[in-house]
N, C-alpha and C positions, 0 to 999 in steps of 0.2 A: 893721030888717032886718039890720043889722050884728050886733046882739046875738044874733039867731038863728043866724047863721053861726058865731059864736064858741062857742055852746053845743053845737051839733051834734057837733063833733069830740070834745068832752069826754064827751058821752053815749055815743058809739061806743066810746071808750076804756074807759069803765066797764063796758059790756056785755062787751067782750073779756076784761077782767080777771075777771069773775064766772063765765065759762065754765070748768068743771073740765077739766083736762088729761086726755086718755085714759090709762088705766092700762095698763102694759105687760102683754102676754100671757105668763103664766108658761110656761117651758119645762120639760117633764117631765124628771126626772133618770133617766138610764139606769143601773141597778145594774151595777156592774162585778164580774167574777168575784172571789171572795174566797178567799184561801189559808187552808187549815185546818191545824191542828197534827195530825200523824199519830202514832198510838200503835201499839205492837207488839201483835200478837194473842196473848192469853194464854188458852189453852183451859181452864186450870184455874179461870178466873173465870166459866166458863159452867156452867149447870145442865143440866137435861134439855131435850131438843129437842121441839118441837111435832111431833106425829105426825098426819099427814093421810092422805087416801086413797092418796097415793103413798108413804106411809111417813114416816120421820123426815127423809128427804132428797129433794130434787127434782133429777133429772138431766136435762140437755139437751145436745144435740149442736150445736156451733157450726159453721155452714156458710156459706161464701161462694161463690155460684154453685153449681157442682156438686161443690165440694171441701170436705171436712171440715178445718177449721183448728184444732179443739180441742173440749174438753168442759168443761162447768161442773156442779159439784155444789154445791147450796145447802141451807142449813138455817137455822132460827131457834131460838134457845135462850133460855130464861129465866135469871135470875140464878143464881149458884152456890148449891148446896145445895137447889135445887128438884128434887124427885124426879119429879114429873109436871108438864109444862108444858101446861096447858089454859087458853087465854086467857079463856074464859068464867068460870073459877073463880079466876083470879089476882086479887090485891088491886089496888085502884086505885093508879096510880103505878108499876106494874111496867115495867121496862125490858127490851125485847126486842133481842137481838143478831142481826143478819142477817149470815150468813157465806157467801161465795161463793168456791169453790175452782176456779180456771180452769187447765186443763192444755193446753198447746199440743200439737198433733199432731206426731208425728215426721215429718221430711222430709229429703230429700237436701240435702247441703251446697250452697249457692248458689255460682255462679262468682264468683271474686274480681273486685271492681270497682276501678277506679282511684281513688286517694285524692287526686290532684292533677290540675290541668288543666281545660279547658273542659267535659269530659265529666262532671264531678262534679255531682250534683244533690242537693238536700236530701232526707234520708231522710223517708219518711212517718211521721206520729206513731204511737206505740204507746200505747194507752190502753184503759181499761175505764171505762165511764160509765153513768149512768142516762139514760133517755129521758123520765122523768117526775120531777116534784118529789118529794123525799124527805119524805113526810108524817110528821109527828111526830118529825123528826130532832132529837136532843138535843145535837148538836155533838160527839159521840164517834165517831171514825172512825179507820181505820188499815189496816194490812196486816201480813203476817208478815215480820219483818225477816230472819229466817234464810233464808226462801225467796227474798227479794229478793237476798240475797247470792249464793245459789246460781244463780238464774235470770238475774240481771242483772249480777252482779259488783260490787254495791255495796249497802250497807244503806240508804243515803239516796237511792237511785236513783228513787224515786217521789215525786211531788208531788201533793197533793190540793187541789182547789179546789171551791167551790160556785158554780155559774153559774145564776142564777135559780132556786135551790133544787135543782138537779140536781147530784149529786156526780160528780166526775171524778177518777179515779186515772190520772195520766199519767207515763210513763217519761221521765225527764229526764236520767238519767246511765247509765253502765254500758256494756256491750258488746252490748246488744241481748238480747231475750228468747230464751233458748236453747230450741229445739224439744224437746218431751218433758218440760219442767220445769213446775212448778206455782207459781202465785202465788195467795195467799189474801187477799181483800179483805173488810173488815168495816165495819159501821156500826151505830148503835143508834137505836131509835125508841121512843117512848112508845106506839105503836100496834102491835097484832099484825098478822100478815099476813092479807089478805083472800083470798089464793090466788095461785098462780103467774101472772105476767103478763109480757108481752113488754116489760119495763121496763128492760132492760139491753142494752148494746152493747159488743162487743169490736172494736177496730180494731188490726190488726197487719199489717205488710208491705203496706200499701195495701189490705188486705181488711177489710170490715166484716161482722159477723155479729150479728144480734139474738139475745138470750139470754133465755130464760124462767126466771124465778126468783120466789121469794116476795116479795110487795110489799104494803105496807099501803094500805088505802083512805083516801080523803081524810077521811072521817068516822070517828069512833071505833067501829069494828066489834068490840066487846069479845067477841062470840060467834063471830067469824070465825076460821077456821083455814085451813091450807093445803088447797086443793081442787084440782079438775081445771081 
């Protein structure tokens, strides 16, 4: 009987050592916004524009509530020296440049706000962004430096990030976007536009306005062009 009592604890210890320890549950990594290098817009590097049912450019009014806060004119161009930009006839590997010219509406000068004291609040962000992932994005992106200097007071006043595949142009310096001035944003994709889509958003002075512009489909729509 004494022998059995001595063996039992040893058997229990052996069983406990043979049981595998539970594996830790992996925690998914959340992708953080990634800062992108901005390049100046060089119109001379662009070729012919895609001509769709609305012509070579797509125009949209940017409205917040019942008030117009600006306008956007967009187009998509093939590489330089392309005389006709027809996606269905372009060679494989063609890069398409998406260009968006956003002009703020003219408005009365706002009343001066205090710069010190408890009444000061943080200014709302000023940005132009995508509401969908930039399909086919080839990491080439930027804006017009000359226009940034005129509209914002600084050539480096815009920071560009990619947040879960959506591109964001954010005003980070300068004196604020002057009413009536234009900023041109651009990016490149290996995919042609599938048609205008509500894929862009302008946020300025606390107002948000959806913008319709040319945007590529997720799949390679080589025969697609700007449509209604």
